[in-house]
mmCIF entry with sequence, helices, sheets and N, C-alpha, C, O atoms, coordinates in Angstrom:
data_MODEL
# 
_entry.id   MODEL 
# 
_entity.id                         1 
_entity.type                       polymer 
_entity.pdbx_number_of_molecules   1 
# 
_entity_poly.entity_id                      1 
_entity_poly.type                           'polypeptide(L)' 
_entity_poly.nstd_linkage                   no 
_entity_poly.nstd_monomer                   no 
_entity_poly.pdbx_seq_one_letter_code       
;(UNK)(UNK)(UNK)(UNK)(UNK)(UNK)(UNK)(UNK)(UNK)(UNK)(UNK)(UNK)(UNK)(UNK)(UNK)(UNK)
(UNK)(UNK)(UNK)(UNK)(UNK)(UNK)(UNK)(UNK)(UNK)(UNK)(UNK)(UNK)(UNK)(UNK)(UNK)(UNK)
(UNK)(UNK)(UNK)(UNK)(UNK)(UNK)(UNK)(UNK)(UNK)(UNK)
;
_entity_poly.pdbx_seq_one_letter_code_can   XXXXXXXXXXXXXXXXXXXXXXXXXXXXXXXXXXXXXXXXXX 
_entity_poly.pdbx_strand_id                 A 
# 
loop_
_entity_poly_seq.entity_id 
_entity_poly_seq.num 
_entity_poly_seq.mon_id 
_entity_poly_seq.hetero 
1 1  UNK n 
1 2  UNK n 
1 3  UNK n 
1 4  UNK n 
1 5  UNK n 
1 6  UNK n 
1 7  UNK n 
1 8  UNK n 
1 9  UNK n 
1 10 UNK n 
1 11 UNK n 
1 12 UNK n 
1 13 UNK n 
1 14 UNK n 
1 15 UNK n 
1 16 UNK n 
1 17 UNK n 
1 18 UNK n 
1 19 UNK n 
1 20 UNK n 
1 21 UNK n 
1 22 UNK n 
1 23 UNK n 
1 24 UNK n 
1 25 UNK n 
1 26 UNK n 
1 27 UNK n 
1 28 UNK n 
1 29 UNK n 
1 30 UNK n 
1 31 UNK n 
1 32 UNK n 
1 33 UNK n 
1 34 UNK n 
1 35 UNK n 
1 36 UNK n 
1 37 UNK n 
1 38 UNK n 
1 39 UNK n 
1 40 UNK n 
1 41 UNK n 
1 42 UNK n 
# 
_struct_asym.id          A 
_struct_asym.entity_id   1 
# 
loop_
_struct_conf.conf_type_id 
_struct_conf.id 
_struct_conf.pdbx_PDB_helix_id 
_struct_conf.beg_label_comp_id 
_struct_conf.beg_label_asym_id 
_struct_conf.beg_label_seq_id 
_struct_conf.pdbx_beg_PDB_ins_code 
_struct_conf.end_label_comp_id 
_struct_conf.end_label_asym_id 
_struct_conf.end_label_seq_id 
_struct_conf.pdbx_end_PDB_ins_code 
_struct_conf.beg_auth_comp_id 
_struct_conf.beg_auth_asym_id 
_struct_conf.beg_auth_seq_id 
_struct_conf.end_auth_comp_id 
_struct_conf.end_auth_asym_id 
_struct_conf.end_auth_seq_id 
_struct_conf.pdbx_PDB_helix_class 
_struct_conf.details 
_struct_conf.pdbx_PDB_helix_length 
HELX_P HELX_P1 AA1 UNK A 13 ? UNK A 15 ? UNK A 13 UNK A 15 5 ? 3  
HELX_P HELX_P2 AA2 UNK A 16 ? UNK A 40 ? UNK A 16 UNK A 40 1 ? 25 
# 
_struct_conf_type.id          HELX_P 
_struct_conf_type.criteria    ? 
_struct_conf_type.reference   ? 
# 
loop_
_atom_site.group_PDB 
_atom_site.id 
_atom_site.type_symbol 
_atom_site.label_atom_id 
_atom_site.label_alt_id 
_atom_site.label_comp_id 
_atom_site.label_asym_id 
_atom_site.label_entity_id 
_atom_site.label_seq_id 
_atom_site.pdbx_PDB_ins_code 
_atom_site.Cartn_x 
_atom_site.Cartn_y 
_atom_site.Cartn_z 
_atom_site.occupancy 
_atom_site.B_iso_or_equiv 
_atom_site.pdbx_formal_charge 
_atom_site.auth_seq_id 
_atom_site.auth_comp_id 
_atom_site.auth_asym_id 
_atom_site.auth_atom_id 
_atom_site.pdbx_PDB_model_num 
ATOM 1   N N  . UNK A 1 1  ? 107.403 -36.698 -36.496 1.00 0.00 ? 1  UNK A N  1 
ATOM 2   C CA . UNK A 1 1  ? 106.419 -37.553 -36.017 1.00 0.00 ? 1  UNK A CA 1 
ATOM 3   C C  . UNK A 1 1  ? 106.818 -38.005 -34.576 1.00 0.00 ? 1  UNK A C  1 
ATOM 4   O O  . UNK A 1 1  ? 107.973 -38.348 -34.328 1.00 0.00 ? 1  UNK A O  1 
ATOM 5   N N  . UNK A 1 2  ? 105.872 -37.996 -33.672 1.00 0.00 ? 2  UNK A N  1 
ATOM 6   C CA . UNK A 1 2  ? 106.158 -38.373 -32.234 1.00 0.00 ? 2  UNK A CA 1 
ATOM 7   C C  . UNK A 1 2  ? 105.825 -39.772 -32.028 1.00 0.00 ? 2  UNK A C  1 
ATOM 8   O O  . UNK A 1 2  ? 104.703 -40.179 -32.326 1.00 0.00 ? 2  UNK A O  1 
ATOM 9   N N  . UNK A 1 3  ? 106.732 -40.556 -31.530 1.00 0.00 ? 3  UNK A N  1 
ATOM 10  C CA . UNK A 1 3  ? 106.536 -41.961 -31.182 1.00 0.00 ? 3  UNK A CA 1 
ATOM 11  C C  . UNK A 1 3  ? 106.264 -42.032 -29.692 1.00 0.00 ? 3  UNK A C  1 
ATOM 12  O O  . UNK A 1 3  ? 107.076 -41.658 -28.846 1.00 0.00 ? 3  UNK A O  1 
ATOM 13  N N  . UNK A 1 4  ? 105.059 -42.542 -29.426 1.00 0.00 ? 4  UNK A N  1 
ATOM 14  C CA . UNK A 1 4  ? 104.632 -42.663 -28.020 1.00 0.00 ? 4  UNK A CA 1 
ATOM 15  C C  . UNK A 1 4  ? 105.217 -43.965 -27.360 1.00 0.00 ? 4  UNK A C  1 
ATOM 16  O O  . UNK A 1 4  ? 105.528 -43.965 -26.169 1.00 0.00 ? 4  UNK A O  1 
ATOM 17  N N  . UNK A 1 5  ? 105.358 -45.052 -28.142 1.00 0.00 ? 5  UNK A N  1 
ATOM 18  C CA . UNK A 1 5  ? 105.811 -46.330 -27.600 1.00 0.00 ? 5  UNK A CA 1 
ATOM 19  C C  . UNK A 1 5  ? 107.058 -46.718 -28.371 1.00 0.00 ? 5  UNK A C  1 
ATOM 20  O O  . UNK A 1 5  ? 107.113 -46.622 -29.597 1.00 0.00 ? 5  UNK A O  1 
ATOM 21  N N  . UNK A 1 6  ? 108.031 -47.150 -27.638 1.00 0.00 ? 6  UNK A N  1 
ATOM 22  C CA . UNK A 1 6  ? 109.306 -47.607 -28.244 1.00 0.00 ? 6  UNK A CA 1 
ATOM 23  C C  . UNK A 1 6  ? 109.475 -49.142 -27.850 1.00 0.00 ? 6  UNK A C  1 
ATOM 24  O O  . UNK A 1 6  ? 109.423 -49.542 -26.687 1.00 0.00 ? 6  UNK A O  1 
ATOM 25  N N  . UNK A 1 7  ? 109.669 -49.897 -28.885 1.00 0.00 ? 7  UNK A N  1 
ATOM 26  C CA . UNK A 1 7  ? 109.996 -51.277 -28.692 1.00 0.00 ? 7  UNK A CA 1 
ATOM 27  C C  . UNK A 1 7  ? 108.990 -52.021 -27.821 1.00 0.00 ? 7  UNK A C  1 
ATOM 28  O O  . UNK A 1 7  ? 109.356 -52.709 -26.868 1.00 0.00 ? 7  UNK A O  1 
ATOM 29  N N  . UNK A 1 8  ? 107.728 -51.870 -28.167 1.00 0.00 ? 8  UNK A N  1 
ATOM 30  C CA . UNK A 1 8  ? 106.649 -52.590 -27.348 1.00 0.00 ? 8  UNK A CA 1 
ATOM 31  C C  . UNK A 1 8  ? 106.712 -54.081 -27.770 1.00 0.00 ? 8  UNK A C  1 
ATOM 32  O O  . UNK A 1 8  ? 106.681 -54.395 -28.960 1.00 0.00 ? 8  UNK A O  1 
ATOM 33  N N  . UNK A 1 9  ? 106.797 -54.954 -26.811 1.00 0.00 ? 9  UNK A N  1 
ATOM 34  C CA . UNK A 1 9  ? 106.806 -56.432 -27.109 1.00 0.00 ? 9  UNK A CA 1 
ATOM 35  C C  . UNK A 1 9  ? 105.670 -57.022 -26.249 1.00 0.00 ? 9  UNK A C  1 
ATOM 36  O O  . UNK A 1 9  ? 105.793 -57.100 -25.026 1.00 0.00 ? 9  UNK A O  1 
ATOM 37  N N  . UNK A 1 10 ? 104.610 -57.418 -26.870 1.00 0.00 ? 10 UNK A N  1 
ATOM 38  C CA . UNK A 1 10 ? 103.486 -58.007 -26.138 1.00 0.00 ? 10 UNK A CA 1 
ATOM 39  C C  . UNK A 1 10 ? 103.267 -59.405 -26.735 1.00 0.00 ? 10 UNK A C  1 
ATOM 40  O O  . UNK A 1 10 ? 103.110 -59.519 -27.950 1.00 0.00 ? 10 UNK A O  1 
ATOM 41  N N  . UNK A 1 11 ? 103.252 -60.437 -25.946 1.00 0.00 ? 11 UNK A N  1 
ATOM 42  C CA . UNK A 1 11 ? 102.967 -61.802 -26.359 1.00 0.00 ? 11 UNK A CA 1 
ATOM 43  C C  . UNK A 1 11 ? 101.512 -62.021 -26.620 1.00 0.00 ? 11 UNK A C  1 
ATOM 44  O O  . UNK A 1 11 ? 100.818 -62.593 -25.780 1.00 0.00 ? 11 UNK A O  1 
ATOM 45  N N  . UNK A 1 12 ? 101.029 -61.594 -27.735 1.00 0.00 ? 12 UNK A N  1 
ATOM 46  C CA . UNK A 1 12 ? 99.587  -61.716 -28.069 1.00 0.00 ? 12 UNK A CA 1 
ATOM 47  C C  . UNK A 1 12 ? 99.122  -63.118 -28.101 1.00 0.00 ? 12 UNK A C  1 
ATOM 48  O O  . UNK A 1 12 ? 98.050  -63.418 -27.576 1.00 0.00 ? 12 UNK A O  1 
ATOM 49  N N  . UNK A 1 13 ? 99.905  -64.036 -28.715 1.00 0.00 ? 13 UNK A N  1 
ATOM 50  C CA . UNK A 1 13 ? 99.525  -65.410 -28.799 1.00 0.00 ? 13 UNK A CA 1 
ATOM 51  C C  . UNK A 1 13 ? 99.526  -66.055 -27.488 1.00 0.00 ? 13 UNK A C  1 
ATOM 52  O O  . UNK A 1 13 ? 98.728  -66.968 -27.279 1.00 0.00 ? 13 UNK A O  1 
ATOM 53  N N  . UNK A 1 14 ? 100.357 -65.663 -26.567 1.00 0.00 ? 14 UNK A N  1 
ATOM 54  C CA . UNK A 1 14 ? 100.422 -66.255 -25.240 1.00 0.00 ? 14 UNK A CA 1 
ATOM 55  C C  . UNK A 1 14 ? 99.199  -65.902 -24.414 1.00 0.00 ? 14 UNK A C  1 
ATOM 56  O O  . UNK A 1 14 ? 98.893  -66.603 -23.450 1.00 0.00 ? 14 UNK A O  1 
ATOM 57  N N  . UNK A 1 15 ? 98.480  -64.819 -24.769 1.00 0.00 ? 15 UNK A N  1 
ATOM 58  C CA . UNK A 1 15 ? 97.356  -64.244 -24.037 1.00 0.00 ? 15 UNK A CA 1 
ATOM 59  C C  . UNK A 1 15 ? 96.105  -64.588 -24.941 1.00 0.00 ? 15 UNK A C  1 
ATOM 60  O O  . UNK A 1 15 ? 95.033  -64.041 -24.680 1.00 0.00 ? 15 UNK A O  1 
ATOM 61  N N  . UNK A 1 16 ? 96.196  -65.399 -25.906 1.00 0.00 ? 16 UNK A N  1 
ATOM 62  C CA . UNK A 1 16 ? 94.972  -65.682 -26.757 1.00 0.00 ? 16 UNK A CA 1 
ATOM 63  C C  . UNK A 1 16 ? 93.784  -66.207 -26.099 1.00 0.00 ? 16 UNK A C  1 
ATOM 64  O O  . UNK A 1 16 ? 92.653  -65.887 -26.465 1.00 0.00 ? 16 UNK A O  1 
ATOM 65  N N  . UNK A 1 17 ? 94.033  -67.072 -25.055 1.00 0.00 ? 17 UNK A N  1 
ATOM 66  C CA . UNK A 1 17 ? 92.811  -67.728 -24.338 1.00 0.00 ? 17 UNK A CA 1 
ATOM 67  C C  . UNK A 1 17 ? 92.053  -66.602 -23.621 1.00 0.00 ? 17 UNK A C  1 
ATOM 68  O O  . UNK A 1 17 ? 90.823  -66.618 -23.576 1.00 0.00 ? 17 UNK A O  1 
ATOM 69  N N  . UNK A 1 18 ? 92.769  -65.641 -23.069 1.00 0.00 ? 18 UNK A N  1 
ATOM 70  C CA . UNK A 1 18 ? 92.127  -64.517 -22.395 1.00 0.00 ? 18 UNK A CA 1 
ATOM 71  C C  . UNK A 1 18 ? 91.326  -63.709 -23.356 1.00 0.00 ? 18 UNK A C  1 
ATOM 72  O O  . UNK A 1 18 ? 90.161  -63.412 -23.092 1.00 0.00 ? 18 UNK A O  1 
ATOM 73  N N  . UNK A 1 19 ? 91.923  -63.334 -24.488 1.00 0.00 ? 19 UNK A N  1 
ATOM 74  C CA . UNK A 1 19 ? 91.265  -62.466 -25.437 1.00 0.00 ? 19 UNK A CA 1 
ATOM 75  C C  . UNK A 1 19 ? 90.096  -63.220 -26.121 1.00 0.00 ? 19 UNK A C  1 
ATOM 76  O O  . UNK A 1 19 ? 89.097  -62.587 -26.464 1.00 0.00 ? 19 UNK A O  1 
ATOM 77  N N  . UNK A 1 20 ? 90.192  -64.542 -26.326 1.00 0.00 ? 20 UNK A N  1 
ATOM 78  C CA . UNK A 1 20 ? 89.096  -65.234 -26.916 1.00 0.00 ? 20 UNK A CA 1 
ATOM 79  C C  . UNK A 1 20 ? 87.908  -65.272 -25.903 1.00 0.00 ? 20 UNK A C  1 
ATOM 80  O O  . UNK A 1 20 ? 86.754  -65.052 -26.269 1.00 0.00 ? 20 UNK A O  1 
ATOM 81  N N  . UNK A 1 21 ? 88.236  -65.555 -24.643 1.00 0.00 ? 21 UNK A N  1 
ATOM 82  C CA . UNK A 1 21 ? 87.210  -65.500 -23.630 1.00 0.00 ? 21 UNK A CA 1 
ATOM 83  C C  . UNK A 1 21 ? 86.496  -64.225 -23.479 1.00 0.00 ? 21 UNK A C  1 
ATOM 84  O O  . UNK A 1 21 ? 85.280  -64.145 -23.307 1.00 0.00 ? 21 UNK A O  1 
ATOM 85  N N  . UNK A 1 22 ? 87.369  -63.154 -23.557 1.00 0.00 ? 22 UNK A N  1 
ATOM 86  C CA . UNK A 1 22 ? 86.807  -61.798 -23.434 1.00 0.00 ? 22 UNK A CA 1 
ATOM 87  C C  . UNK A 1 22 ? 85.877  -61.514 -24.621 1.00 0.00 ? 22 UNK A C  1 
ATOM 88  O O  . UNK A 1 22 ? 84.789  -60.964 -24.454 1.00 0.00 ? 22 UNK A O  1 
ATOM 89  N N  . UNK A 1 23 ? 86.334  -61.904 -25.836 1.00 0.00 ? 23 UNK A N  1 
ATOM 90  C CA . UNK A 1 23 ? 85.514  -61.758 -26.996 1.00 0.00 ? 23 UNK A CA 1 
ATOM 91  C C  . UNK A 1 23 ? 84.180  -62.470 -26.970 1.00 0.00 ? 23 UNK A C  1 
ATOM 92  O O  . UNK A 1 23 ? 83.158  -61.921 -27.384 1.00 0.00 ? 23 UNK A O  1 
ATOM 93  N N  . UNK A 1 24 ? 84.200  -63.709 -26.475 1.00 0.00 ? 24 UNK A N  1 
ATOM 94  C CA . UNK A 1 24 ? 82.969  -64.470 -26.343 1.00 0.00 ? 24 UNK A CA 1 
ATOM 95  C C  . UNK A 1 24 ? 82.064  -63.864 -25.328 1.00 0.00 ? 24 UNK A C  1 
ATOM 96  O O  . UNK A 1 24 ? 80.855  -63.799 -25.555 1.00 0.00 ? 24 UNK A O  1 
ATOM 97  N N  . UNK A 1 25 ? 82.591  -63.407 -24.196 1.00 0.00 ? 25 UNK A N  1 
ATOM 98  C CA . UNK A 1 25 ? 81.702  -62.716 -23.257 1.00 0.00 ? 25 UNK A CA 1 
ATOM 99  C C  . UNK A 1 25 ? 81.117  -61.499 -23.800 1.00 0.00 ? 25 UNK A C  1 
ATOM 100 O O  . UNK A 1 25 ? 79.917  -61.305 -23.601 1.00 0.00 ? 25 UNK A O  1 
ATOM 101 N N  . UNK A 1 26 ? 81.823  -60.626 -24.482 1.00 0.00 ? 26 UNK A N  1 
ATOM 102 C CA . UNK A 1 26 ? 81.284  -59.455 -25.114 1.00 0.00 ? 26 UNK A CA 1 
ATOM 103 C C  . UNK A 1 26 ? 80.255  -59.802 -26.178 1.00 0.00 ? 26 UNK A C  1 
ATOM 104 O O  . UNK A 1 26 ? 79.265  -59.084 -26.316 1.00 0.00 ? 26 UNK A O  1 
ATOM 105 N N  . UNK A 1 27 ? 80.442  -60.818 -26.895 1.00 0.00 ? 27 UNK A N  1 
ATOM 106 C CA . UNK A 1 27 ? 79.539  -61.279 -27.984 1.00 0.00 ? 27 UNK A CA 1 
ATOM 107 C C  . UNK A 1 27 ? 78.269  -61.786 -27.274 1.00 0.00 ? 27 UNK A C  1 
ATOM 108 O O  . UNK A 1 27 ? 77.196  -61.437 -27.766 1.00 0.00 ? 27 UNK A O  1 
ATOM 109 N N  . UNK A 1 28 ? 78.259  -62.532 -26.224 1.00 0.00 ? 28 UNK A N  1 
ATOM 110 C CA . UNK A 1 28 ? 77.173  -63.018 -25.547 1.00 0.00 ? 28 UNK A CA 1 
ATOM 111 C C  . UNK A 1 28 ? 76.341  -61.832 -24.842 1.00 0.00 ? 28 UNK A C  1 
ATOM 112 O O  . UNK A 1 28 ? 75.110  -61.811 -24.855 1.00 0.00 ? 28 UNK A O  1 
ATOM 113 N N  . UNK A 1 29 ? 77.048  -60.958 -24.294 1.00 0.00 ? 29 UNK A N  1 
ATOM 114 C CA . UNK A 1 29 ? 76.436  -59.814 -23.630 1.00 0.00 ? 29 UNK A CA 1 
ATOM 115 C C  . UNK A 1 29 ? 75.670  -58.954 -24.699 1.00 0.00 ? 29 UNK A C  1 
ATOM 116 O O  . UNK A 1 29 ? 74.550  -58.513 -24.441 1.00 0.00 ? 29 UNK A O  1 
ATOM 117 N N  . UNK A 1 30 ? 76.262  -58.733 -25.852 1.00 0.00 ? 30 UNK A N  1 
ATOM 118 C CA . UNK A 1 30 ? 75.592  -58.029 -26.926 1.00 0.00 ? 30 UNK A CA 1 
ATOM 119 C C  . UNK A 1 30 ? 74.412  -58.709 -27.415 1.00 0.00 ? 30 UNK A C  1 
ATOM 120 O O  . UNK A 1 30 ? 73.386  -58.071 -27.652 1.00 0.00 ? 30 UNK A O  1 
ATOM 121 N N  . UNK A 1 31 ? 74.493  -60.027 -27.590 1.00 0.00 ? 31 UNK A N  1 
ATOM 122 C CA . UNK A 1 31 ? 73.325  -60.798 -28.052 1.00 0.00 ? 31 UNK A CA 1 
ATOM 123 C C  . UNK A 1 31 ? 72.202  -60.780 -27.027 1.00 0.00 ? 31 UNK A C  1 
ATOM 124 O O  . UNK A 1 31 ? 71.026  -60.684 -27.379 1.00 0.00 ? 31 UNK A O  1 
ATOM 125 N N  . UNK A 1 32 ? 72.568  -60.872 -25.791 1.00 0.00 ? 32 UNK A N  1 
ATOM 126 C CA . UNK A 1 32 ? 71.620  -60.798 -24.653 1.00 0.00 ? 32 UNK A CA 1 
ATOM 127 C C  . UNK A 1 32 ? 70.852  -59.470 -24.642 1.00 0.00 ? 32 UNK A C  1 
ATOM 128 O O  . UNK A 1 32 ? 69.638  -59.442 -24.438 1.00 0.00 ? 32 UNK A O  1 
ATOM 129 N N  . UNK A 1 33 ? 71.590  -58.363 -24.868 1.00 0.00 ? 33 UNK A N  1 
ATOM 130 C CA . UNK A 1 33 ? 71.030  -57.095 -24.839 1.00 0.00 ? 33 UNK A CA 1 
ATOM 131 C C  . UNK A 1 33 ? 70.040  -56.906 -26.015 1.00 0.00 ? 33 UNK A C  1 
ATOM 132 O O  . UNK A 1 33 ? 68.941  -56.369 -25.879 1.00 0.00 ? 33 UNK A O  1 
ATOM 133 N N  . UNK A 1 34 ? 70.520  -57.392 -27.180 1.00 0.00 ? 34 UNK A N  1 
ATOM 134 C CA . UNK A 1 34 ? 69.683  -57.335 -28.346 1.00 0.00 ? 34 UNK A CA 1 
ATOM 135 C C  . UNK A 1 34 ? 68.374  -58.044 -28.148 1.00 0.00 ? 34 UNK A C  1 
ATOM 136 O O  . UNK A 1 34 ? 67.317  -57.514 -28.489 1.00 0.00 ? 34 UNK A O  1 
ATOM 137 N N  . UNK A 1 35 ? 68.433  -59.291 -27.576 1.00 0.00 ? 35 UNK A N  1 
ATOM 138 C CA . UNK A 1 35 ? 67.164  -60.086 -27.316 1.00 0.00 ? 35 UNK A CA 1 
ATOM 139 C C  . UNK A 1 35 ? 66.335  -59.403 -26.264 1.00 0.00 ? 35 UNK A C  1 
ATOM 140 O O  . UNK A 1 35 ? 65.110  -59.406 -26.382 1.00 0.00 ? 35 UNK A O  1 
ATOM 141 N N  . UNK A 1 36 ? 66.941  -58.796 -25.204 1.00 0.00 ? 36 UNK A N  1 
ATOM 142 C CA . UNK A 1 36 ? 66.164  -58.079 -24.239 1.00 0.00 ? 36 UNK A CA 1 
ATOM 143 C C  . UNK A 1 36 ? 65.474  -56.957 -24.818 1.00 0.00 ? 36 UNK A C  1 
ATOM 144 O O  . UNK A 1 36 ? 64.293  -56.765 -24.529 1.00 0.00 ? 36 UNK A O  1 
ATOM 145 N N  . UNK A 1 37 ? 66.145  -56.132 -25.673 1.00 0.00 ? 37 UNK A N  1 
ATOM 146 C CA . UNK A 1 37 ? 65.507  -54.967 -26.250 1.00 0.00 ? 37 UNK A CA 1 
ATOM 147 C C  . UNK A 1 37 ? 64.418  -55.434 -27.221 1.00 0.00 ? 37 UNK A C  1 
ATOM 148 O O  . UNK A 1 37 ? 63.383  -54.772 -27.299 1.00 0.00 ? 37 UNK A O  1 
ATOM 149 N N  . UNK A 1 38 ? 64.580  -56.472 -27.923 1.00 0.00 ? 38 UNK A N  1 
ATOM 150 C CA . UNK A 1 38 ? 63.548  -56.882 -28.919 1.00 0.00 ? 38 UNK A CA 1 
ATOM 151 C C  . UNK A 1 38 ? 62.289  -57.365 -28.112 1.00 0.00 ? 38 UNK A C  1 
ATOM 152 O O  . UNK A 1 38 ? 61.156  -57.103 -28.516 1.00 0.00 ? 38 UNK A O  1 
ATOM 153 N N  . UNK A 1 39 ? 62.516  -58.066 -26.977 1.00 0.00 ? 39 UNK A N  1 
ATOM 154 C CA . UNK A 1 39 ? 61.360  -58.595 -26.304 1.00 0.00 ? 39 UNK A CA 1 
ATOM 155 C C  . UNK A 1 39 ? 60.620  -57.572 -25.470 1.00 0.00 ? 39 UNK A C  1 
ATOM 156 O O  . UNK A 1 39 ? 59.392  -57.619 -25.411 1.00 0.00 ? 39 UNK A O  1 
ATOM 157 N N  . UNK A 1 40 ? 61.336  -56.619 -24.803 1.00 0.00 ? 40 UNK A N  1 
ATOM 158 C CA . UNK A 1 40 ? 60.665  -55.744 -23.947 1.00 0.00 ? 40 UNK A CA 1 
ATOM 159 C C  . UNK A 1 40 ? 60.471  -54.311 -24.471 1.00 0.00 ? 40 UNK A C  1 
ATOM 160 O O  . UNK A 1 40 ? 59.722  -53.549 -23.859 1.00 0.00 ? 40 UNK A O  1 
ATOM 161 N N  . UNK A 1 41 ? 61.095  -53.932 -25.539 1.00 0.00 ? 41 UNK A N  1 
ATOM 162 C CA . UNK A 1 41 ? 60.993  -52.548 -26.087 1.00 0.00 ? 41 UNK A CA 1 
ATOM 163 C C  . UNK A 1 41 ? 60.467  -52.593 -27.522 1.00 0.00 ? 41 UNK A C  1 
ATOM 164 O O  . UNK A 1 41 ? 60.793  -51.725 -28.331 1.00 0.00 ? 41 UNK A O  1 
ATOM 165 N N  . UNK A 1 42 ? 59.679  -53.572 -27.828 1.00 0.00 ? 42 UNK A N  1 
ATOM 166 C CA . UNK A 1 42 ? 59.239  -53.711 -29.266 1.00 0.00 ? 42 UNK A CA 1 
ATOM 167 C C  . UNK A 1 42 ? 57.840  -53.110 -29.326 1.00 0.00 ? 42 UNK A C  1 
ATOM 168 O O  . UNK A 1 42 ? 57.224  -53.085 -30.392 1.00 0.00 ? 42 UNK A O  1 
# 
């Protein structure tokens, strides 16, 4: 088995605010697109 990454250490909890913000932005973008498609392409 080939290992591509060795000893990767990423501080996920330290970057949680960034990832939560990114998640909220993607969620809002998806909801906005769904509402746009429902209103104009129905």
